Biopython code that builds the backbone (N, CA, C, O; Angstrom):
import numpy as np
from Bio.PDB.StructureBuilder import StructureBuilder

atoms = [
    (1, "MET", "N", (-39.194, 60.512, -16.460)),
    (1, "MET", "CA", (-38.260, 61.335, -15.698)),
    (1, "MET", "C", (-38.684, 62.795, -15.808)),
    (1, "MET", "O", (-38.945, 63.290, -16.905)),
    (2, "ALA", "N", (-38.751, 63.471, -14.690)),
    (2, "ALA", "CA", (-39.173, 64.868, -14.654)),
    (2, "ALA", "C", (-38.005, 65.787, -15.005)),
    (2, "ALA", "O", (-36.853, 65.512, -14.672)),
    (3, "SER", "N", (-38.331, 66.876, -15.681)),
    (3, "SER", "CA", (-37.330, 67.894, -15.993)),
    (3, "SER", "C", (-37.749, 69.208, -15.344)),
    (3, "SER", "O", (-38.930, 69.443, -15.088)),
    (4, "THR", "N", (-36.769, 70.053, -15.086)),
    (4, "THR", "CA", (-37.007, 71.316, -14.397)),
    (4, "THR", "C", (-36.630, 72.479, -15.298)),
    (4, "THR", "O", (-35.622, 72.444, -16.003)),
    (5, "GLN", "N", (-37.460, 73.503, -15.257)),
    (5, "GLN", "CA", (-37.200, 74.741, -15.987)),
    (5, "GLN", "C", (-37.300, 75.896, -14.993)),
    (5, "GLN", "O", (-38.268, 75.978, -14.236)),
    (6, "ILE", "N", (-36.316, 76.781, -14.989)),
    (6, "ILE", "CA", (-36.338, 77.980, -14.154)),
    (6, "ILE", "C", (-36.782, 79.141, -15.036)),
    (6, "ILE", "O", (-36.158, 79.429, -16.057)),
    (7, "ILE", "N", (-37.846, 79.794, -14.642)),
    (7, "ILE", "CA", (-38.407, 80.893, -15.426)),
    (7, "ILE", "C", (-38.081, 82.204, -14.726)),
    (7, "ILE", "O", (-38.380, 82.384, -13.546)),
    (8, "THR", "N", (-37.466, 83.110, -15.465)),
    (8, "THR", "CA", (-37.032, 84.382, -14.886)),
    (8, "THR", "C", (-37.701, 85.592, -15.537)),
    (8, "THR", "O", (-37.490, 86.724, -15.103)),
    (9, "GLU", "N", (-38.497, 85.359, -16.564)),
    (9, "GLU", "CA", (-39.148, 86.456, -17.288)),
    (9, "GLU", "C", (-40.665, 86.293, -17.258)),
    (9, "GLU", "O", (-41.168, 85.190, -17.471)),
    (10, "PRO", "N", (-41.402, 87.371, -16.996)),
    (10, "PRO", "CA", (-42.864, 87.291, -16.945)),
    (10, "PRO", "C", (-43.501, 86.735, -18.220)),
    (10, "PRO", "O", (-44.473, 85.985, -18.138)),
    (11, "ASP", "N", (-42.977, 87.083, -19.385)),
    (11, "ASP", "CA", (-43.562, 86.568, -20.629)),
    (11, "ASP", "C", (-43.454, 85.048, -20.705)),
    (11, "ASP", "O", (-44.386, 84.383, -21.156)),
    (12, "ALA", "N", (-42.339, 84.501, -20.274)),
    (12, "ALA", "CA", (-42.173, 83.039, -20.254)),
    (12, "ALA", "C", (-43.125, 82.414, -19.240)),
    (12, "ALA", "O", (-43.652, 81.326, -19.477)),
    (13, "ALA", "N", (-43.352, 83.085, -18.120)),
    (13, "ALA", "CA", (-44.290, 82.581, -17.112)),
    (13, "ALA", "C", (-45.712, 82.563, -17.664)),
    (13, "ALA", "O", (-46.466, 81.625, -17.406)),
    (14, "ARG", "N", (-46.079, 83.585, -18.415)),
    (14, "ARG", "CA", (-47.428, 83.653, -19.001)),
    (14, "ARG", "C", (-47.677, 82.499, -19.970)),
    (14, "ARG", "O", (-48.818, 82.066, -20.137)),
    (15, "GLU", "N", (-46.632, 82.005, -20.601)),
    (15, "GLU", "CA", (-46.784, 80.865, -21.514)),
    (15, "GLU", "C", (-47.235, 79.603, -20.781)),
    (15, "GLU", "O", (-47.781, 78.690, -21.400)),
    (16, "LEU", "N", (-47.012, 79.545, -19.481)),
    (16, "LEU", "CA", (-47.419, 78.392, -18.673)),
    (16, "LEU", "C", (-48.820, 78.541, -18.100)),
    (16, "LEU", "O", (-49.286, 77.653, -17.386)),
    (17, "ALA", "N", (-49.500, 79.639, -18.394)),
    (17, "ALA", "CA", (-50.748, 79.985, -17.712)),
    (17, "ALA", "C", (-51.789, 78.868, -17.723)),
    (17, "ALA", "O", (-52.437, 78.636, -16.702)),
    (18, "GLY", "N", (-51.968, 78.176, -18.835)),
    (18, "GLY", "CA", (-52.978, 77.120, -18.898)),
    (18, "GLY", "C", (-52.717, 75.997, -17.910)),
    (18, "GLY", "O", (-53.583, 75.661, -17.102)),
    (19, "GLY", "N", (-51.522, 75.415, -17.971)),
    (19, "GLY", "CA", (-51.163, 74.339, -17.049)),
    (19, "GLY", "C", (-51.059, 74.813, -15.613)),
    (19, "GLY", "O", (-51.438, 74.094, -14.688)),
    (20, "TRP", "N", (-50.549, 76.015, -15.422)),
    (20, "TRP", "CA", (-50.419, 76.609, -14.087)),
    (20, "TRP", "C", (-51.801, 76.770, -13.455)),
    (20, "TRP", "O", (-51.996, 76.426, -12.290)),
    (21, "ASP", "N", (-52.757, 77.290, -14.222)),
    (21, "ASP", "CA", (-54.109, 77.472, -13.705)),
    (21, "ASP", "C", (-54.739, 76.124, -13.343)),
    (21, "ASP", "O", (-55.417, 76.012, -12.322)),
    (22, "GLU", "N", (-54.520, 75.106, -14.173)),
    (22, "GLU", "CA", (-55.031, 73.761, -13.864)),
    (22, "GLU", "C", (-54.488, 73.265, -12.532)),
    (22, "GLU", "O", (-55.229, 72.690, -11.736)),
    (23, "LEU", "N", (-53.198, 73.483, -12.284)),
    (23, "LEU", "CA", (-52.605, 73.062, -11.013)),
    (23, "LEU", "C", (-53.219, 73.819, -9.838)),
    (23, "LEU", "O", (-53.509, 73.218, -8.804)),
    (24, "ALA", "N", (-53.420, 75.121, -9.980)),
    (24, "ALA", "CA", (-54.011, 75.916, -8.898)),
    (24, "ALA", "C", (-55.414, 75.410, -8.564)),
    (24, "ALA", "O", (-55.782, 75.329, -7.392)),
    (25, "VAL", "N", (-56.193, 75.071, -9.585)),
    (25, "VAL", "CA", (-57.538, 74.535, -9.369)),
    (25, "VAL", "C", (-57.458, 73.164, -8.708)),
    (25, "VAL", "O", (-58.170, 72.904, -7.738)),
    (26, "ALA", "N", (-56.595, 72.282, -9.222)),
    (26, "ALA", "CA", (-56.455, 70.929, -8.668)),
    (26, "ALA", "C", (-56.019, 70.950, -7.209)),
    (26, "ALA", "O", (-56.380, 70.063, -6.435)),
    (27, "CYS", "N", (-55.239, 71.967, -6.832)),
    (27, "CYS", "CA", (-54.740, 72.086, -5.456)),
    (27, "CYS", "C", (-55.647, 72.948, -4.573)),
    (27, "CYS", "O", (-55.351, 73.155, -3.396)),
    (28, "SER", "N", (-56.740, 73.446, -5.133)),
    (28, "SER", "CA", (-57.670, 74.328, -4.404)),
    (28, "SER", "C", (-56.961, 75.532, -3.808)),
    (28, "SER", "O", (-57.202, 75.904, -2.660)),
    (29, "LEU", "N", (-56.081, 76.137, -4.601)),
    (29, "LEU", "CA", (-55.328, 77.317, -4.168)),
    (29, "LEU", "C", (-55.535, 78.453, -5.177)),
    (29, "LEU", "O", (-54.660, 78.718, -6.001)),
    (30, "PRO", "N", (-56.694, 79.123, -5.114)),
    (30, "PRO", "CA", (-56.983, 80.162, -6.104)),
    (30, "PRO", "C", (-56.009, 81.332, -6.084)),
    (30, "PRO", "O", (-55.809, 81.976, -7.113)),
    (31, "LEU", "N", (-55.400, 81.622, -4.942)),
    (31, "LEU", "CA", (-54.441, 82.726, -4.889)),
    (31, "LEU", "C", (-53.089, 82.343, -5.484)),
    (31, "LEU", "O", (-52.172, 83.164, -5.533)),
    (32, "CYS", "N", (-52.966, 81.094, -5.937)),
    (32, "CYS", "CA", (-51.760, 80.656, -6.644)),
    (32, "CYS", "C", (-51.981, 80.617, -8.155)),
    (32, "CYS", "O", (-51.095, 80.199, -8.901)),
    (33, "ALA", "N", (-53.148, 81.047, -8.607)),
    (33, "ALA", "CA", (-53.434, 81.075, -10.042)),
    (33, "ALA", "C", (-52.546, 82.113, -10.725)),
    (33, "ALA", "O", (-52.202, 83.129, -10.121)),
    (34, "PRO", "N", (-52.179, 81.865, -11.967)),
    (34, "PRO", "CA", (-51.275, 82.789, -12.649)),
    (34, "PRO", "C", (-51.849, 84.192, -12.815)),
    (34, "PRO", "O", (-51.098, 85.167, -12.785)),
    (35, "GLY", "N", (-53.157, 84.315, -12.989)),
    (35, "GLY", "CA", (-53.746, 85.642, -13.127)),
    (35, "GLY", "C", (-53.459, 86.522, -11.923)),
    (35, "GLY", "O", (-53.128, 87.699, -12.069)),
    (36, "TRP", "N", (-53.588, 85.946, -10.731)),
    (36, "TRP", "CA", (-53.322, 86.695, -9.500)),
    (36, "TRP", "C", (-51.824, 86.900, -9.291)),
    (36, "TRP", "O", (-51.375, 88.021, -9.054)),
    (37, "MET", "N", (-51.061, 85.829, -9.379)),
    (37, "MET", "CA", (-49.637, 85.921, -9.045)),
    (37, "MET", "C", (-48.858, 86.799, -10.023)),
    (37, "MET", "O", (-47.995, 87.572, -9.606)),
    (38, "LEU", "N", (-49.147, 86.690, -11.294)),
    (38, "LEU", "CA", (-48.409, 87.510, -12.262)),
    (38, "LEU", "C", (-48.849, 88.974, -12.210)),
    (38, "LEU", "O", (-48.050, 89.872, -12.476)),
    (39, "SER", "N", (-50.117, 89.215, -11.869)),
    (39, "SER", "CA", (-50.549, 90.605, -11.650)),
    (39, "SER", "C", (-49.842, 91.188, -10.438)),
    (39, "SER", "O", (-49.400, 92.336, -10.457)),
    (40, "TRP", "N", (-49.739, 90.383, -9.377)),
    (40, "TRP", "CA", (-49.015, 90.839, -8.184)),
    (40, "TRP", "C", (-47.574, 91.192, -8.567)),
    (40, "TRP", "O", (-47.057, 92.236, -8.169)),
    (41, "TRP", "N", (-46.935, 90.318, -9.337)),
    (41, "TRP", "CA", (-45.550, 90.563, -9.740)),
    (41, "TRP", "C", (-45.431, 91.863, -10.539)),
    (41, "TRP", "O", (-44.524, 92.660, -10.303)),
    (42, "THR", "N", (-46.339, 92.067, -11.469)),
    (42, "THR", "CA", (-46.299, 93.258, -12.317)),
    (42, "THR", "C", (-46.464, 94.544, -11.509)),
    (42, "THR", "O", (-45.789, 95.538, -11.774)),
    (43, "HIS", "N", (-47.354, 94.524, -10.533)),
    (43, "HIS", "CA", (-47.712, 95.762, -9.836)),
    (43, "HIS", "C", (-47.103, 95.930, -8.447)),
    (43, "HIS", "O", (-46.958, 97.058, -7.975)),
    (44, "LEU", "N", (-46.745, 94.833, -7.785)),
    (44, "LEU", "CA", (-46.331, 94.928, -6.385)),
    (44, "LEU", "C", (-44.997, 94.265, -6.051)),
    (44, "LEU", "O", (-44.604, 94.219, -4.885)),
    (45, "ALA", "N", (-44.309, 93.760, -7.046)),
    (45, "ALA", "CA", (-43.022, 93.096, -6.769)),
    (45, "ALA", "C", (-42.077, 94.067, -6.071)),
    (45, "ALA", "O", (-42.026, 95.246, -6.420)),
    (46, "PRO", "N", (-41.328, 93.574, -5.084)),
    (46, "PRO", "CA", (-40.381, 94.453, -4.395)),
    (46, "PRO", "C", (-39.244, 94.887, -5.322)),
    (46, "PRO", "O", (-38.822, 94.141, -6.206)),
    (47, "ALA", "N", (-38.768, 96.086, -5.102)),
    (47, "ALA", "CA", (-37.632, 96.594, -5.880)),
    (47, "ALA", "C", (-36.461, 95.631, -5.737)),
    (47, "ALA", "O", (-36.136, 95.203, -4.630)),
    (48, "GLY", "N", (-35.841, 95.299, -6.833)),
    (48, "GLY", "CA", (-34.695, 94.393, -6.807)),
    (48, "GLY", "C", (-35.068, 92.925, -6.803)),
    (48, "GLY", "O", (-34.183, 92.072, -6.878)),
    (49, "GLY", "N", (-36.359, 92.599, -6.718)),
    (49, "GLY", "CA", (-36.780, 91.202, -6.751)),
    (49, "GLY", "C", (-36.567, 90.604, -8.134)),
    (49, "GLY", "O", (-36.686, 91.295, -9.146)),
    (50, "GLU", "N", (-36.252, 89.318, -8.168)),
    (50, "GLU", "CA", (-36.023, 88.614, -9.432)),
    (50, "GLU", "C", (-36.910, 87.375, -9.480)),
    (50, "GLU", "O", (-36.899, 86.558, -8.559)),
    (51, "LEU", "N", (-37.668, 87.241, -10.546)),
    (51, "LEU", "CA", (-38.576, 86.120, -10.723)),
    (51, "LEU", "C", (-37.798, 84.805, -10.786)),
    (51, "LEU", "O", (-36.777, 84.716, -11.467)),
    (52, "ARG", "N", (-38.282, 83.788, -10.076)),
    (52, "ARG", "CA", (-37.662, 82.459, -10.104)),
    (52, "ARG", "C", (-38.759, 81.403, -9.986)),
    (52, "ARG", "O", (-38.874, 80.727, -8.964)),
    (53, "ILE", "N", (-39.547, 81.272, -11.019)),
    (53, "ILE", "CA", (-40.595, 80.259, -11.032)),
    (53, "ILE", "C", (-39.962, 78.954, -11.492)),
    (53, "ILE", "O", (-39.266, 78.916, -12.507)),
    (54, "VAL", "N", (-40.204, 77.894, -10.747)),
    (54, "VAL", "CA", (-39.657, 76.579, -11.097)),
    (54, "VAL", "C", (-40.809, 75.719, -11.616)),
    (54, "VAL", "O", (-41.773, 75.453, -10.898)),
    (55, "ALA", "N", (-40.695, 75.293, -12.858)),
    (55, "ALA", "CA", (-41.698, 74.430, -13.479)),
    (55, "ALA", "C", (-41.121, 73.029, -13.615)),
    (55, "ALA", "O", (-40.008, 72.849, -14.111)),
    (56, "VAL", "N", (-41.885, 72.041, -13.173)),
    (56, "VAL", "CA", (-41.467, 70.643, -13.270)),
    (56, "VAL", "C", (-42.389, 69.963, -14.274)),
    (56, "VAL", "O", (-43.611, 69.983, -14.126)),
    (57, "ARG", "N", (-41.794, 69.368, -15.287)),
    (57, "ARG", "CA", (-42.560, 68.720, -16.356)),
    (57, "ARG", "C", (-42.153, 67.261, -16.504)),
    (57, "ARG", "O", (-41.026, 66.863, -16.208)),
    (58, "GLU", "N", (-43.108, 66.496, -16.967)),
    (58, "GLU", "CA", (-42.833, 65.147, -17.441)),
    (58, "GLU", "C", (-43.375, 65.115, -18.862)),
    (58, "GLU", "O", (-44.583, 65.012, -19.076)),
    (59, "GLY", "N", (-42.484, 65.204, -19.816)),
    (59, "GLY", "CA", (-42.914, 65.389, -21.198)),
    (59, "GLY", "C", (-43.586, 66.745, -21.317)),
    (59, "GLY", "O", (-43.022, 67.757, -20.902)),
    (60, "ALA", "N", (-44.787, 66.773, -21.880)),
    (60, "ALA", "CA", (-45.526, 68.028, -22.036)),
    (60, "ALA", "C", (-46.359, 68.373, -20.802)),
    (60, "ALA", "O", (-46.867, 69.488, -20.691)),
    (61, "GLU", "N", (-46.501, 67.418, -19.871)),
    (61, "GLU", "CA", (-47.359, 67.630, -18.696)),
    (61, "GLU", "C", (-46.643, 68.448, -17.620)),
    (61, "GLU", "O", (-45.516, 68.134, -17.238)),
    (62, "LEU", "N", (-47.306, 69.492, -17.140)),
    (62, "LEU", "CA", (-46.795, 70.280, -16.024)),
    (62, "LEU", "C", (-47.171, 69.557, -14.734)),
    (62, "LEU", "O", (-48.346, 69.493, -14.374)),
    (63, "LEU", "N", (-46.165, 69.011, -14.036)),
    (63, "LEU", "CA", (-46.407, 68.264, -12.799)),
    (63, "LEU", "C", (-46.467, 69.165, -11.581)),
    (63, "LEU", "O", (-47.282, 68.954, -10.684)),
    (64, "ALA", "N", (-45.609, 70.164, -11.548)),
    (64, "ALA", "CA", (-45.520, 71.023, -10.368)),
    (64, "ALA", "C", (-45.004, 72.387, -10.784)),
    (64, "ALA", "O", (-44.383, 72.556, -11.833)),
    (65, "LEU", "N", (-45.285, 73.355, -9.921)),
    (65, "LEU", "CA", (-44.817, 74.703, -10.172)),
    (65, "LEU", "C", (-44.577, 75.384, -8.829)),
    (65, "LEU", "O", (-45.448, 75.396, -7.958)),
    (66, "ALA", "N", (-43.391, 75.945, -8.679)),
    (66, "ALA", "CA", (-43.043, 76.701, -7.475)),
    (66, "ALA", "C", (-43.005, 78.178, -7.859)),
    (66, "ALA", "O", (-42.067, 78.613, -8.527)),
    (67, "PRO", "N", (-44.011, 78.958, -7.447)),
    (67, "PRO", "CA", (-44.089, 80.371, -7.838)),
    (67, "PRO", "C", (-43.266, 81.266, -6.910)),
    (67, "PRO", "O", (-43.805, 81.882, -5.991)),
    (68, "TRP", "N", (-41.979, 81.329, -7.155)),
    (68, "TRP", "CA", (-41.052, 82.028, -6.273)),
    (68, "TRP", "C", (-40.437, 83.260, -6.928)),
    (68, "TRP", "O", (-40.493, 83.447, -8.144)),
    (69, "PHE", "N", (-39.851, 84.087, -6.074)),
    (69, "PHE", "CA", (-38.939, 85.138, -6.516)),
    (69, "PHE", "C", (-37.829, 85.215, -5.482)),
    (69, "PHE", "O", (-37.982, 84.728, -4.362)),
    (70, "VAL", "N", (-36.724, 85.820, -5.852)),
    (70, "VAL", "CA", (-35.610, 86.004, -4.916)),
    (70, "VAL", "C", (-35.347, 87.493, -4.750)),
    (70, "VAL", "O", (-35.595, 88.300, -5.645)),
    (71, "GLN", "N", (-34.833, 87.826, -3.568)),
    (71, "GLN", "CA", (-34.422, 89.202, -3.306)),
    (71, "GLN", "C", (-33.301, 89.183, -2.282)),
    (71, "GLN", "O", (-33.114, 88.202, -1.561)),
    (72, "ARG", "N", (-32.569, 90.264, -2.229)),
    (72, "ARG", "CA", (-31.491, 90.400, -1.245)),
    (72, "ARG", "C", (-32.093, 90.845, 0.081)),
    (72, "ARG", "O", (-32.884, 91.785, 0.139)),
    (73, "GLY", "N", (-31.703, 90.153, 1.138)),
    (73, "GLY", "CA", (-32.163, 90.501, 2.474)),
    (73, "GLY", "C", (-31.061, 91.180, 3.259)),
    (73, "GLY", "O", (-30.080, 91.667, 2.698)),
    (74, "GLU", "N", (-31.243, 91.202, 4.562)),
    (74, "GLU", "CA", (-30.240, 91.796, 5.450)),
    (74, "GLU", "C", (-28.892, 91.137, 5.255)),
    (74, "GLU", "O", (-28.803, 89.919, 5.102)),
    (75, "GLY", "N", (-27.856, 91.934, 5.262)),
    (75, "GLY", "CA", (-26.509, 91.407, 5.111)),
    (75, "GLY", "C", (-26.221, 90.850, 3.732)),
    (75, "GLY", "O", (-25.202, 90.187, 3.534)),
    (76, "GLY", "N", (-27.110, 91.110, 2.761)),
    (76, "GLY", "CA", (-26.885, 90.641, 1.402)),
    (76, "GLY", "C", (-27.292, 89.201, 1.146)),
    (76, "GLY", "O", (-27.090, 88.691, 0.044)),
    (77, "ARG", "N", (-27.870, 88.528, 2.153)),
    (77, "ARG", "CA", (-28.254, 87.128, 1.922)),
    (77, "ARG", "C", (-29.421, 87.064, 0.939)),
    (77, "ARG", "O", (-30.241, 87.981, 0.874)),
    (78, "ILE", "N", (-29.486, 86.001, 0.195)),
    (78, "ILE", "CA", (-30.554, 85.810, -0.784)),
    (78, "ILE", "C", (-31.735, 85.133, -0.101)),
    (78, "ILE", "O", (-31.582, 84.099, 0.549)),
    (79, "GLU", "N", (-32.912, 85.727, -0.256)),
    (79, "GLU", "CA", (-34.144, 85.183, 0.311)),
    (79, "GLU", "C", (-35.036, 84.694, -0.825)),
    (79, "GLU", "O", (-35.207, 85.382, -1.832)),
    (80, "VAL", "N", (-35.599, 83.510, -0.657)),
    (80, "VAL", "CA", (-36.550, 82.960, -1.619)),
    (80, "VAL", "C", (-37.941, 83.137, -1.017)),
    (80, "VAL", "O", (-38.189, 82.728, 0.117)),
    (81, "ARG", "N", (-38.845, 83.746, -1.782)),
    (81, "ARG", "CA", (-40.199, 84.023, -1.289)),
    (81, "ARG", "C", (-41.226, 83.628, -2.342)),
    (81, "ARG", "O", (-40.928, 83.542, -3.534)),
    (82, "PHE", "N", (-42.436, 83.393, -1.868)),
    (82, "PHE", "CA", (-43.541, 83.116, -2.778)),
    (82, "PHE", "C", (-44.069, 84.411, -3.381)),
    (82, "PHE", "O", (-44.132, 85.437, -2.703)),
    (83, "LEU", "N", (-44.444, 84.363, -4.640)),
    (83, "LEU", "CA", (-45.136, 85.491, -5.252)),
    (83, "LEU", "C", (-46.400, 85.770, -4.438)),
    (83, "LEU", "O", (-47.143, 84.846, -4.108)),
    (84, "GLY", "N", (-46.638, 87.012, -4.121)),
    (84, "GLY", "CA", (-47.834, 87.402, -3.390)),
    (84, "GLY", "C", (-47.826, 87.114, -1.911)),
    (84, "GLY", "O", (-48.826, 87.357, -1.236)),
    (85, "ALA", "N", (-46.723, 86.600, -1.378)),
    (85, "ALA", "CA", (-46.692, 86.158, 0.019)),
    (85, "ALA", "C", (-46.983, 87.267, 1.017)),
    (85, "ALA", "O", (-47.532, 87.002, 2.086)),
    (86, "GLN", "N", (-46.633, 88.479, 0.697)),
    (86, "GLN", "CA", (-46.823, 89.559, 1.651)),
    (86, "GLN", "C", (-48.296, 89.903, 1.854)),
    (86, "GLN", "O", (-48.659, 90.453, 2.894)),
    (87, "ILE", "N", (-49.148, 89.588, 0.881)),
    (87, "ILE", "CA", (-50.562, 89.943, 1.016)),
    (87, "ILE", "C", (-51.507, 88.757, 0.821)),
    (87, "ILE", "O", (-52.716, 88.910, 0.996)),
    (88, "SER", "N", (-50.998, 87.601, 0.471)),
    (88, "SER", "CA", (-51.813, 86.397, 0.293)),
    (88, "SER", "C", (-51.433, 85.396, 1.372)),
    (88, "SER", "O", (-50.251, 85.138, 1.597)),
    (89, "ASP", "N", (-52.423, 84.838, 2.034)),
    (89, "ASP", "CA", (-52.092, 83.932, 3.135)),
    (89, "ASP", "C", (-52.123, 82.456, 2.766)),
    (89, "ASP", "O", (-51.748, 81.623, 3.590)),
    (90, "ARG", "N", (-52.556, 82.100, 1.559)),
    (90, "ARG", "CA", (-52.542, 80.692, 1.165)),
    (90, "ARG", "C", (-51.818, 80.523, -0.153)),
    (90, "ARG", "O", (-52.443, 80.337, -1.197)),
    (91, "VAL", "N", (-50.511, 80.587, -0.104)),
    (91, "VAL", "CA", (-49.695, 80.344, -1.288)),
    (91, "VAL", "C", (-48.773, 79.173, -0.993)),
    (91, "VAL", "O", (-48.344, 78.980, 0.145)),
    (92, "ASP", "N", (-48.473, 78.396, -2.022)),
    (92, "ASP", "CA", (-47.692, 77.183, -1.806)),
    (92, "ASP", "C", (-47.151, 76.703, -3.151)),
    (92, "ASP", "O", (-47.501, 77.236, -4.204)),
    (93, "VAL", "N", (-46.306, 75.703, -3.095)),
    (93, "VAL", "CA", (-45.877, 75.002, -4.302)),
    (93, "VAL", "C", (-47.086, 74.209, -4.792)),
    (93, "VAL", "O", (-47.790, 73.581, -4.000)),
    (94, "LEU", "N", (-47.315, 74.243, -6.081)),
    (94, "LEU", "CA", (-48.425, 73.510, -6.683)),
    (94, "LEU", "C", (-47.911, 72.198, -7.253)),
    (94, "LEU", "O", (-46.855, 72.156, -7.885)),
    (95, "CYS", "N", (-48.665, 71.126, -7.025)),
    (95, "CYS", "CA", (-48.275, 69.826, -7.568)),
    (95, "CYS", "C", (-49.530, 69.053, -7.949)),
    (95, "CYS", "O", (-50.520, 69.044, -7.218)),
    (96, "ARG", "N", (-49.468, 68.411, -9.097)),
    (96, "ARG", "CA", (-50.596, 67.593, -9.528)),
    (96, "ARG", "C", (-50.849, 66.525, -8.463)),
    (96, "ARG", "O", (-49.932, 65.782, -8.111)),
    (97, "PRO", "N", (-52.078, 66.435, -7.943)),
    (97, "PRO", "CA", (-52.383, 65.452, -6.897)),
    (97, "PRO", "C", (-51.995, 64.031, -7.317)),
    (97, "PRO", "O", (-52.294, 63.586, -8.425)),
    (98, "GLY", "N", (-51.328, 63.343, -6.409)),
    (98, "GLY", "CA", (-50.864, 61.984, -6.655)),
    (98, "GLY", "C", (-49.502, 61.896, -7.316)),
    (98, "GLY", "O", (-48.965, 60.799, -7.470)),
    (99, "ARG", "N", (-48.932, 63.026, -7.710)),
    (99, "ARG", "CA", (-47.638, 63.033, -8.400)),
    (99, "ARG", "C", (-46.540, 63.700, -7.569)),
    (99, "ARG", "O", (-45.467, 64.006, -8.089)),
    (100, "GLU", "N", (-46.803, 63.920, -6.303)),
    (100, "GLU", "CA", (-45.849, 64.617, -5.435)),
    (100, "GLU", "C", (-44.490, 63.935, -5.387)),
    (100, "GLU", "O", (-43.462, 64.610, -5.442)),
    (101, "ARG", "N", (-44.467, 62.622, -5.286)),
    (101, "ARG", "CA", (-43.180, 61.901, -5.208)),
    (101, "ARG", "C", (-42.394, 61.986, -6.518)),
    (101, "ARG", "O", (-41.164, 61.929, -6.515)),
    (102, "ASP", "N", (-43.097, 62.121, -7.616)),
    (102, "ASP", "CA", (-42.423, 62.267, -8.911)),
    (102, "ASP", "C", (-41.813, 63.657, -9.063)),
    (102, "ASP", "O", (-40.737, 63.809, -9.641)),
    (103, "ALA", "N", (-42.501, 64.663, -8.545)),
    (103, "ALA", "CA", (-42.069, 66.050, -8.735)),
    (103, "ALA", "C", (-41.075, 66.529, -7.687)),
    (103, "ALA", "O", (-40.222, 67.365, -7.988)),
    (104, "ALA", "N", (-41.166, 66.021, -6.474)),
    (104, "ALA", "CA", (-40.354, 66.549, -5.363)),
    (104, "ALA", "C", (-38.849, 66.564, -5.637)),
    (104, "ALA", "O", (-38.212, 67.579, -5.356)),
    (105, "PRO", "N", (-38.246, 65.504, -6.166)),
    (105, "PRO", "CA", (-36.793, 65.555, -6.388)),
    (105, "PRO", "C", (-36.358, 66.691, -7.321)),
    (105, "PRO", "O", (-35.251, 67.214, -7.187)),
    (106, "ALA", "N", (-37.214, 67.068, -8.249)),
    (106, "ALA", "CA", (-36.863, 68.137, -9.191)),
    (106, "ALA", "C", (-36.900, 69.515, -8.543)),
    (106, "ALA", "O", (-36.370, 70.472, -9.107)),
    (107, "LEU", "N", (-37.513, 69.631, -7.375)),
    (107, "LEU", "CA", (-37.616, 70.922, -6.682)),
    (107, "LEU", "C", (-36.534, 71.117, -5.629)),
    (107, "LEU", "O", (-36.505, 72.158, -4.973)),
    (108, "ARG", "N", (-35.665, 70.166, -5.452)),
    (108, "ARG", "CA", (-34.612, 70.281, -4.426)),
    (108, "ARG", "C", (-33.603, 71.326, -4.782)),
    (108, "ARG", "O", (-32.654, 71.550, -4.030)),
]
sb = StructureBuilder()
sb.init_structure("model")
sb.init_model(0)
sb.init_chain("A")
sb.init_seg("    ")
for serial, (resi, resn, name, xyz) in enumerate(atoms, 1):
    if name == "N":
        sb.init_residue(resn, " ", resi, " ")
    sb.init_atom(name, np.array(xyz, "f"), 0.0, 1.0, " ", f" {name:<3s}", serial, name[0])
structure = sb.get_structure()
């Protein structure tokens, strides 16, 4: 059974760097690697943005990771966006290949 963790602090996100990087490589999405995304967050995050990385685990294994942040949009609505989305054109939810059906329910 998969479990979900919501990460709101950069230091906690950095603790996932090893597994996160493995997922980025497995998914062929280098702009989703933690080195790039967390640097973007540190230097270019929008004012008022709040980190919301969703990590899906099965035991110690990182199955999926959604590198998101939230911010207030027009009219006060909450918008969910990918880290680096404004300047990176290939960002997505990362999932260990072949485990998508196991991880998807935890990301709902």
